C-alpha positions in Angstrom: 0.0 0.0 0.0 1.3 3.4 -0.9 2.2 6.0 1.7 -0.8 8.0 2.7 -1.1 11.5 1.3 -0.5 14.5 3.5 -3.2 16.3 1.7 -5.6 16.0 4.6 -2.9 17.2 7.0 -1.8 20.3 5.1 -2.1 22.5 8.3 0.8 20.7 10.0 2.7 20.4 6.8 2.4 24.1 6.1 3.4 24.9 9.6 6.5 22.8 9.2 7.4 24.2 5.8 6.7 27.8 6.7 8.6 27.6 10.0 11.8 28.4 8.1 10.5 31.9 7.4 10.7 35.1 9.5 9.6 34.9 13.1 6.7 37.3 12.6 5.0 35.4 9.8 1.7 33.8 10.6 0.8 30.3 9.6 -1.8 30.0 6.9 -5.3 29.6 8.2 -6.6 26.1 7.3 -9.7 25.6 5.2 -12.7 24.3 7.0 -13.2 20.6 6.6 -16.0 18.2 7.7 -13.4 15.5 8.5 -12.1 15.3 12.0 -8.5 16.6 12.2 -5.6 14.5 13.4 -4.5 15.2 17.1 -1.6 17.5 16.1 -3.7 19.5 13.6 -5.7 21.4 16.2 -2.5 22.2 18.2 -0.7 23.7 15.2 -3.3 25.2 12.9 -4.4 28.8 13.4 -1.5 29.6 15.8 1.3 32.0 15.4 4.6 30.5 14.2 6.2 31.2 17.6 9.9 31.3 16.6 12.3 32.0 19.4 16.0 31.9 19.9 16.7 29.6 22.8 19.9 28.5 24.6 20.4 24.9 23.6 21.3 24.1 27.2 17.6 24.7 28.1 16.3 22.0 25.7 16.0 18.4 26.7 15.4 15.2 24.6 11.9 13.9 24.4 10.3 10.9 22.9 11.4 8.0 20.7 14.4 8.4 18.4 13.3 8.4 14.8 16.7 8.5 13.0 19.7 6.3 13.2 22.3 8.6 11.6 23.7 10.1 14.8 22.9 7.1 17.0 24.4 4.1 15.3 27.7 2.6 16.3 29.1 3.0 12.8 27.8 6.0 10.7 27.2 6.2 7.0 30.1 7.9 5.2 28.1 8.6 2.0 25.1 10.5 3.5 24.9 13.7 1.6 22.8 15.1 4.4 25.4 14.1 7.0 25.9 15.9 10.3 29.2 17.5 9.3 27.6 18.9 6.2 24.7 20.3 8.2 27.0 21.9 10.7 29.1 23.5 8.0 26.0 24.9 6.3 24.7 26.3 9.6 28.1 27.8 10.3 28.2 29.6 6.9 24.5 30.5 6.4 22.9 30.2 9.9 20.0 28.0 10.9 17.4 28.2 8.1 14.8 25.8 9.5 13.7 26.0 13.1 13.3 23.0 15.3 10.0 22.2 17.1 9.9 22.2 20.9 7.3 22.2 23.6 7.5 23.6 27.1 8.7 21.1 29.7 7.1 20.5 33.1 10.2 22.1 34.7 9.8 25.9 34.5 12.0 27.6 31.9 13.0 24.4 30.0 11.9 22.8 26.7 11.7 19.4 25.1 12.7 18.9 21.5 10.0 17.2 19.3 12.1 17.1 16.1 15.3 18.7 15.0 17.8 16.9 17.2 20.6 17.2 14.6 20.1 20.9 14.2 20.0 21.3 18.0 23.3 19.3 18.3 24.8 21.5 15.6 23.9 24.6 17.5 25.4 23.2 20.6 28.6 22.4 18.8 28.7 25.8 17.2 28.0 27.6 20.5 25.0 29.5 19.1 21.3 29.8 20.1 18.9 27.6 18.3 15.8 28.9 16.5 12.8 27.0 17.7 9.1 26.9 17.1 7.5 26.7 20.5 4.2 24.9 20.6 1.9 23.4 23.3 1.6 19.7 22.3 0.5 16.6 24.1 2.4 13.3 23.5 0.1 12.1 20.7 0.2 15.4 18.9 4.0 15.6 19.3 4.5 12.1 17.8 2.2 12.9 14.9 4.1 16.2 14.2 7.4 14.2 14.3 6.1 11.7 11.8 4.8 14.4 9.5 8.0 16.3 9.6 9.8 13.2 8.5 7.4 12.7 5.6 7.6 16.4 4.5 11.4 16.6 4.7 13.1 13.3 4.2 11.6 9.8 4.2 12.8 7.5 6.9 14.5 4.3 5.6 12.7 1.0 6.1 14.9 0.2 9.1 14.5 3.6 10.6 10.7 3.2 10.4 11.0 -0.2 12.0 13.1 1.2 14.9 10.9 4.3 15.2 7.8 2.1 15.4 9.5 0.0 18.1 10.4 3.0 20.1 6.9 4.4 20.0 5.5 1.1 21.1 8.0 0.9 24.0 6.9 4.3 25.0 3.5 2.9 25.7 1.5 3.8 22.6 -0.7 1.4 20.7 -0.5 0.1 17.1 -3.1 2.6 15.9 -0.9 5.5 17.0 2.1 4.0 15.3 0.3 3.5 12.1 -1.0 7.0 12.1 2.5 8.5 12.8 4.2 6.5 10.1 1.3 6.4 7.7 1.2 2.6 7.7 -1.3 -0.2 7.0 -1.6 -3.0 9.4 0.4 -5.3 7.1 3.0 -2.5 6.7 3.5 -2.3 10.5 3.6 -6.1 10.6 6.6 -6.1 8.2 8.4 -3.6 10.4 7.7 -5.4 13.6 9.0 -8.7 12.1 12.4 -7.1 11.6 12.8 -5.5 15.0 11.6 -8.6 16.8 14.1 -10.9 15.0 17.1 -8.8 14.0 19.1 -8.1 17.2 19.3 -4.4 18.1 23.1 -4.6 18.4 23.4 -5.8 14.8 21.0 -3.2 13.6 22.9 -0.5 15.3 26.1 -1.6 13.5 24.4 -1.8 10.1 22.7 1.6 10.5 19.9 3.3 8.6 20.7 1.6 5.2 18.8 4.4 3.4 18.9 2.6 0.0 17.7 -0.8 1.3 14.1 -1.7 1.6 11.9 -4.5 3.0 13.2 -7.4 0.9 16.8 -7.2 2.2 15.8 -6.7 5.8 13.2 -9.5 5.7 15.8 -11.8 4.2 18.2 -10.9 7.0 15.5 -11.5 9.6 14.7 -14.9 8.1 18.4 -15.9 8.4 18.4 -15.0 12.0 15.1 -16.8 12.6 16.3 -20.0 10.9 19.4 -20.1 13.0 22.0 -19.5 10.3 23.1 -16.3 12.0 23.3 -15.2 15.6 23.9 -11.8 17.3 27.5 -12.3 18.2 28.4 -13.7 14.7 26.7 -10.8 13.0 28.4 -8.2 15.2 31.8 -9.8 14.6 31.4 -9.7 10.8 30.2 -6.1 10.9 33.0 -4.9 13.2 35.8 -6.8 11.5 34.9 -6.5 7.9 32.4 -3.7 7.6 33.8 -0.9 9.8 34.8 1.3 6.8 31.8 0.5 4.6 28.6 2.7 4.1 25.5 1.5 5.8 23.9 -0.2 2.8 27.1 -2.1 2.0 27.3 -3.3 5.6 23.8 -4.9 5.2 24.9 -6.4 1.9 28.1 -7.7 3.4 26.1 -9.5 6.2 23.7 -11.0 3.6 26.6 -12.3 1.5 28.3 -13.9 4.5 25.1 -15.6 5.4 24.5 -16.8 1.9 27.8 -18.7 1.9 26.7 -20.8 4.9 23.0 -21.2 4.0 23.5 -24.9 3.2 25.2 -25.6 6.4 23.2 -26.8 9.4 22.3 -23.8 11.5 23.2 -23.8 15.2 20.4 -24.2 17.7 19.5 -21.1 19.6 17.9 -20.7 23.0 16.4 -17.6 24.6 14.9 -17.2 28.1 12.3 -14.4 28.0 11.5 -14.8 31.7 13.2 -17.0 34.3 11.9 -20.6 34.1 10.7 -20.3 30.5 13.0 -21.2 27.6 12.4 -21.2 23.8 14.7 -23.3 21.6 14.8 -22.8 17.8 16.6 -24.9 15.2 16.5 -25.6 11.5 13.5 -27.9 11.7 11.4 -26.6 14.6 10.8 -24.6 17.7 10.1 -25.8 21.2 9.1 -24.2 24.5 9.9 -25.5 28.0 8.7 -24.1 31.3 9.5 -25.1 34.9 6.7 -25.6 37.3 9.0 -24.8 40.2 11.0 -21.7 41.1 10.0 -18.0 41.3 7.8 -18.1 38.3 5.9 -21.3 39.0 2.5 -19.5 39.2 3.1 -17.9 35.9 4.0 -21.2 34.3 0.8 -22.8 35.7 -1.2 -19.9 34.2 0.7 -20.3 30.9 -0.3 -24.0 30.8 -4.0 -23.1 30.9 -3.8 -20.2 28.4 -1.1 -21.0 25.9 -3.3 -22.7 23.4 -5.8 -19.8 23.3 -2.9 -17.3 23.0 -1.5 -19.2 20.0 -4.9 -19.4 18.3 -5.4 -15.7 18.7 -1.9 -14.9 17.5 -2.4 -17.1 14.5 -5.7 -15.5 13.6 -4.1 -12.0 13.8 -1.1 -13.2 11.7 -3.2 -14.7 8.9 -5.5 -11.7 8.8 -2.6 -9.2 8.5 -0.6 -11.2 5.9 -3.6 -11.9 3.8 -3.7 -8.3 2.7 -1.5 -7.1 -0.1 1.0 -4.4 0.9 3.2 -2.2 -1.3 5.5 -0.8 1.4 9.2 -1.3 0.9 
């Protein structure tokens, strides 16, 4: 399914786009619509573009990380929009596009909604940051972050996957994740499959892989799932052979290494999600074992009575999601 149009959300998109203008400009008044507006729309439409110059030391991080450029263990060397280029541009021409912040609970402080890289550049340059100050709740802030990404530079497939995971870990439901990232249910399922299977440490070492879409990441997840690759082996390959490669080439390297061993019997893997419960996976199957003694004995007894129903529900959800055609990367 194609990415949803921003046409119905032009109020936020306009605010984002126009926020690069002079501080005294007023955001365009949105046309009335019979459709209910997204959460962030009411917060941003019809308000002054409140651009201020703020000491970066007064601005704290907020919310889930949406980009991997500045947060991966090995950064892409061919990113034309890299941090060094951004900082050089801001040093020569100033900050052209304000960041978005909201007031923090602590008096006199702010939280950054989007624009972390611009904020870091201002900190490094020792200058004040131009910021659009808005009063936003968490849901509106998440939607604004997602729309800013769509309006400026699309997230890579893996960045979407990690952003979706971070939003979920922050306590938001799947409906919110789909709205923020403009995803169908099956599109979210594809992202979730990757983050559930590909170890985070390996993903950090690979990075955003901006030119690589769903097929490559799904193939990698399948190799992990089948036991042909484990976290330590992947990290060793990426550290020893891929340290000087761009992000997309690191992903390709790992897939090539795995392909050479695809005919070899994979090693059996075992994980213990909670004490007393173990899941073993191998080439031909998966097994679960649970101890009826120890600190989690009561949980294991409950699991015994509910596991069949849980599997049936999960299977129904899986088949319903994967029955739909999806055109996401």
